[in-house]
C-alpha positions as CSV (number, residue, x, y, z in Angstrom):
1,X,-25.3,15.2,206.5
2,X,-26.9,11.8,206.2
3,X,-24.7,8.7,205.7
4,X,-24.7,7.0,202.3
5,X,-26.7,3.8,202.5
6,X,-24.9,0.6,201.5
7,X,-27.7,-1.3,199.7
8,X,-27.1,-5.0,200.4
9,X,-30.0,-6.1,198.2
10,X,-28.5,-4.3,195.2
11,X,-25.0,-5.7,195.8
12,X,-26.3,-9.2,196.4
13,X,-28.3,-9.1,193.2
14,X,-25.1,-8.3,191.2
15,X,-23.2,-11.1,192.9
16,X,-26.0,-13.6,192.3
17,X,-26.0,-12.7,188.6
18,X,-22.2,-13.3,188.4
19,X,-22.5,-16.5,190.4
20,X,-25.1,-17.8,188.0
21,X,-22.9,-17.1,185.0
22,X,-20.0,-19.0,186.6
23,X,-22.2,-21.8,187.7
24,X,-23.5,-22.3,184.1
25,X,-20.0,-22.2,182.8
26,X,-18.9,-24.9,185.2
27,X,-21.9,-27.0,184.3
28,X,-21.1,-26.7,180.6
29,X,-17.7,-28.3,181.5
30,X,-19.5,-31.2,183.4
31,X,-19.0,-29.8,186.9
32,X,-22.3,-28.4,188.1
33,X,-22.1,-26.9,191.5
34,X,-24.3,-28.8,194.0
35,X,-25.0,-27.9,197.6
36,X,-26.1,-30.5,200.2
37,X,-27.7,-29.0,203.3
38,X,-28.2,-31.1,206.4
39,X,-31.2,-30.3,208.6
40,X,-31.5,-32.1,211.9
41,X,-34.9,-31.8,213.5
42,X,-37.4,-29.8,211.4
43,X,-39.1,-26.6,212.7
44,X,-41.4,-24.3,210.7
45,X,-38.7,-21.6,210.7
46,X,-36.0,-24.0,209.6
47,X,-38.2,-25.5,206.9
48,X,-38.9,-22.0,205.6
49,X,-35.2,-21.1,205.6
50,X,-34.4,-24.3,203.7
51,X,-37.0,-23.5,201.1
52,X,-35.6,-20.0,200.6
53,X,-32.1,-21.5,200.3
54,X,-33.4,-23.9,197.7
55,X,-34.9,-21.0,195.7
56,X,-31.7,-19.0,195.9
57,X,-29.7,-22.0,194.6
58,X,-32.1,-22.5,191.8
59,X,-31.8,-18.8,190.8
60,X,-28.0,-19.2,190.8
61,X,-28.1,-22.5,188.7
62,X,-26.8,-24.4,191.7
63,X,-28.1,-27.9,192.5
64,X,-29.6,-28.2,196.0
65,X,-30.3,-31.3,198.1
66,X,-31.8,-31.1,201.6
67,X,-31.1,-34.0,203.9
68,X,-33.6,-34.1,206.8
69,X,-32.6,-36.1,209.9
70,X,-34.8,-36.7,212.9
71,X,-34.0,-34.7,216.0
72,X,-33.0,-37.9,217.9
73,X,-30.5,-39.1,215.3
74,X,-27.4,-40.6,217.0
75,X,-24.4,-38.3,216.8
76,X,-22.3,-41.0,215.2
77,X,-24.9,-41.6,212.5
78,X,-25.2,-37.8,211.7
79,X,-21.4,-37.6,211.4
80,X,-21.3,-40.6,209.1
81,X,-23.9,-39.0,206.8
82,X,-22.0,-35.8,206.7
83,X,-18.8,-37.7,205.9
84,X,-20.5,-39.5,203.1
85,X,-21.8,-36.3,201.6
86,X,-18.3,-34.7,201.9
87,X,-16.8,-37.7,200.0
88,X,-19.4,-37.7,197.3
89,X,-17.8,-36.3,194.1
90,X,-21.2,-35.1,192.8
91,X,-21.5,-32.8,195.9
92,X,-19.4,-29.7,195.7
93,X,-20.5,-28.0,198.9
94,X,-21.9,-29.2,202.3
95,X,-23.5,-27.1,205.1
96,X,-25.2,-27.8,208.4
97,X,-28.3,-25.9,209.4
98,X,-27.8,-24.5,212.9
99,X,-28.6,-25.1,215.7
100,X,-28.2,-28.8,216.0
101,X,-29.7,-30.8,218.9
102,X,-27.8,-30.7,222.2
103,X,-26.7,-34.3,222.1
104,X,-24.7,-33.6,219.0
105,X,-21.4,-31.7,219.2
106,X,-21.7,-29.1,216.5
107,X,-17.9,-28.7,216.1
108,X,-17.4,-32.4,215.5
109,X,-20.2,-32.4,212.9
110,X,-18.6,-29.5,211.1
111,X,-15.2,-31.2,211.2
112,X,-16.7,-34.1,209.3
113,X,-16.9,-31.8,206.2
114,X,-13.8,-31.6,204.1
115,X,-12.5,-28.0,204.3
116,X,-12.8,-27.6,200.5
117,X,-16.5,-28.4,200.7
118,X,-17.3,-26.4,203.9
119,X,-18.9,-23.6,202.0
120,X,-20.0,-21.8,205.1
121,X,-16.4,-21.6,206.1
122,X,-17.1,-22.2,209.8
123,X,-15.2,-25.4,210.6
124,X,-12.2,-25.2,212.8
125,X,-10.0,-26.2,209.8
126,X,-11.2,-23.3,207.7
127,X,-10.9,-20.8,210.5
128,X,-7.4,-22.1,211.0
129,X,-6.6,-21.6,207.3
130,X,-7.9,-18.0,207.6
131,X,-5.7,-17.4,210.7
132,X,-2.7,-18.6,208.8
133,X,-3.4,-16.3,205.8
134,X,-4.2,-19.2,203.5
135,X,-8.1,-19.0,203.4
136,X,-10.0,-21.8,201.6
137,X,-13.6,-21.0,202.5
138,X,-14.3,-17.9,204.6
139,X,-17.4,-17.4,206.9
140,X,-20.1,-15.9,204.7
141,X,-21.2,-13.1,207.1
142,X,-17.6,-11.9,207.5
143,X,-17.3,-11.9,203.7
144,X,-20.5,-10.0,203.4
145,X,-19.2,-7.3,205.7
146,X,-16.0,-7.0,203.7
147,X,-18.1,-6.7,200.5
148,X,-19.9,-3.8,202.0
149,X,-16.6,-2.1,203.0
150,X,-15.2,-2.7,199.5
151,X,-18.2,-1.0,197.9
152,X,-17.5,2.3,199.8
153,X,-14.0,2.4,198.2
154,X,-12.5,3.7,201.4
155,X,-8.8,3.0,201.9
156,X,-8.5,0.1,204.3
157,X,-4.7,-0.1,204.3
158,X,-3.5,1.9,207.3
159,X,-7.0,2.7,208.6
160,X,-8.1,2.2,212.2
161,X,-10.8,-0.5,212.2
162,X,-12.8,-1.7,215.3
163,X,-14.8,-4.9,215.4
164,X,-17.3,-5.0,218.3
165,X,-18.0,-8.7,218.9
166,X,-15.6,-11.7,218.7
167,X,-17.6,-14.6,217.5
168,X,-15.9,-17.3,215.5
169,X,-18.2,-16.8,212.5
170,X,-18.3,-13.0,212.3
171,X,-16.2,-10.9,214.6
172,X,-12.9,-12.8,214.6
173,X,-12.9,-13.6,210.9
174,X,-13.8,-10.0,210.0
175,X,-10.9,-8.8,212.1
176,X,-8.5,-11.2,210.4
177,X,-9.7,-10.1,206.9
178,X,-9.3,-6.4,207.8
179,X,-5.8,-7.1,209.3
180,X,-4.8,-9.0,206.1
181,X,-5.7,-5.8,204.2
182,X,-3.2,-3.9,206.5
183,X,-5.8,-2.2,208.7
184,X,-4.9,-1.6,212.3
185,X,-7.6,-3.7,214.0
186,X,-9.0,-3.6,217.5
187,X,-11.5,-6.3,218.7
188,X,-13.9,-5.1,221.4
189,X,-16.7,-6.7,223.3
190,X,-19.9,-5.4,224.9
191,X,-18.1,-5.5,228.2
192,X,-15.1,-3.5,227.0
193,X,-14.3,-0.7,229.4
194,X,-14.7,2.8,227.8
195,X,-15.9,1.2,224.6
196,X,-16.6,4.6,222.9
197,X,-13.0,5.6,223.3
198,X,-12.0,2.7,221.1
199,X,-14.9,2.9,218.6
200,X,-14.6,6.7,218.0
201,X,-11.1,6.1,216.6
202,X,-12.4,3.8,213.9
203,X,-12.6,4.8,210.3
204,X,-14.3,1.4,209.8
205,X,-16.6,0.1,212.5
206,X,-18.1,-3.4,212.4
207,X,-20.9,-4.1,214.9
208,X,-21.5,-7.8,215.6
209,X,-22.4,-8.0,219.2
210,X,-26.0,-9.2,219.1
211,X,-27.5,-6.4,221.1
212,X,-30.2,-4.2,219.5
213,X,-29.2,-0.5,219.2
214,X,-26.1,-1.1,221.2
215,X,-23.9,1.2,219.1
216,X,-25.0,4.8,219.4
217,X,-24.0,8.0,217.8
218,X,-21.6,8.6,220.7
219,X,-19.6,5.5,219.6
220,X,-19.0,6.7,216.1
221,X,-16.5,9.0,214.5
222,X,-17.7,11.6,211.9
223,X,-17.7,10.1,208.4
224,X,-16.9,6.5,209.6
225,X,-18.0,3.4,207.7
226,X,-20.4,1.5,209.9
227,X,-21.2,-2.1,209.1
228,X,-24.1,-3.4,211.2
229,X,-24.1,-7.2,211.3
230,X,-26.8,-7.5,214.0
231,X,-30.1,-9.2,213.4
232,X,-32.4,-8.7,216.4
233,X,-36.1,-9.2,216.8
234,X,-37.6,-6.6,219.1
235,X,-41.2,-5.9,220.3
236,X,-42.3,-2.3,219.8
237,X,-44.6,-0.5,222.4
238,X,-47.6,-1.2,220.2
239,X,-46.9,-5.0,220.3
240,X,-45.6,-5.3,216.8
241,X,-42.3,-7.0,216.1
242,X,-39.4,-5.5,214.1
243,X,-36.0,-6.6,213.0
244,X,-33.3,-4.2,214.0
245,X,-29.5,-4.2,214.1
246,X,-26.8,-3.6,216.7
247,X,-26.6,0.0,215.6
248,X,-29.0,2.8,216.5
249,X,-29.6,3.5,212.8
250,X,-31.5,6.8,213.0
251,X,-28.9,8.5,215.2
252,X,-25.8,6.9,213.7
253,X,-26.8,7.5,210.1
254,X,-26.7,11.3,210.8
255,X,-23.0,11.0,211.7
256,X,-21.5,8.2,209.7
257,X,-20.2,8.5,206.2
258,X,-21.6,5.0,205.1
259,X,-23.9,2.7,206.9
260,X,-25.7,-0.7,206.3
261,X,-29.4,-0.9,207.1
262,X,-31.1,-3.7,208.9
263,X,-32.7,-5.4,207.2
264,X,-31.4,-5.0,203.7
265,X,-27.6,-4.7,204.4
266,X,-25.3,-7.5,205.4
267,X,-28.1,-10.1,205.5
268,X,-28.8,-10.5,201.7
269,X,-25.1,-10.4,201.0
270,X,-24.5,-13.3,203.5
271,X,-26.8,-15.5,201.3
272,X,-25.0,-14.3,198.2
273,X,-21.6,-15.2,199.8
274,X,-22.8,-18.8,200.4
275,X,-23.7,-19.1,196.8
276,X,-20.4,-17.7,195.7
277,X,-18.4,-19.9,198.1
278,X,-20.3,-22.9,196.6
279,X,-19.4,-22.0,193.1
280,X,-15.8,-21.3,194.1
281,X,-15.6,-24.7,195.8
282,X,-16.9,-26.4,192.6
283,X,-14.3,-24.6,190.5
284,X,-11.5,-25.7,192.8
285,X,-12.7,-29.3,192.6
286,X,-12.7,-29.5,188.8
């Protein structure tokens, strides 16, 4: 029996609609949400992403300001600019386009954002708040994965959950969120010995390892919820390129109970979570 598809585009559209309603309500009270995005060194891909981000904010009635800095901007100047944005009462959310140039320490740049305005939730302070069970802003991709799980209505409390991948912005926060919901959580890596023995116990499996097709049907229990966070560009034998996830979708979808596609699963929800975090930050700052 084929798995039920978790439609991230549909879920994201509903979240964006609700975000717009909240944003308009806040604006009516004189607190319009406004996101400042810092881009250091422009590339065509980064410029395109920034334009899409601007369009998404406009759709959600969120103000958007893009601050472009040259690739050779001194680290101290970049940090000063981020600190000024964070202190500006008209700005309710701040984010940094990644990656930043090698001469700038990314962690220091993120730490210049006040935790309440770090709407990506990726600064050390916000990750620390999450670890302590007092989240302020949570990493958007981890929130997107949890939104997909919530849609399935599976019982998380007491369930076995396995997260493959331990990044600071996806794997670890997703594991913490699942643990806070009283799941029994195992964090694995691509190098974990006998990986399938761990993953086959999972009622909820989150794949965030960055390897195309890494999770096969042999890794998955019958009826499991499979959340594919991977976004990988691969070249097909005919030379065309395709975006695929960390999960062998065709094989796993015949075994899982629920599964996210790539593209169209976690990705659209990640953008929606950034918008929701921005509006939530504005509401807290009123």
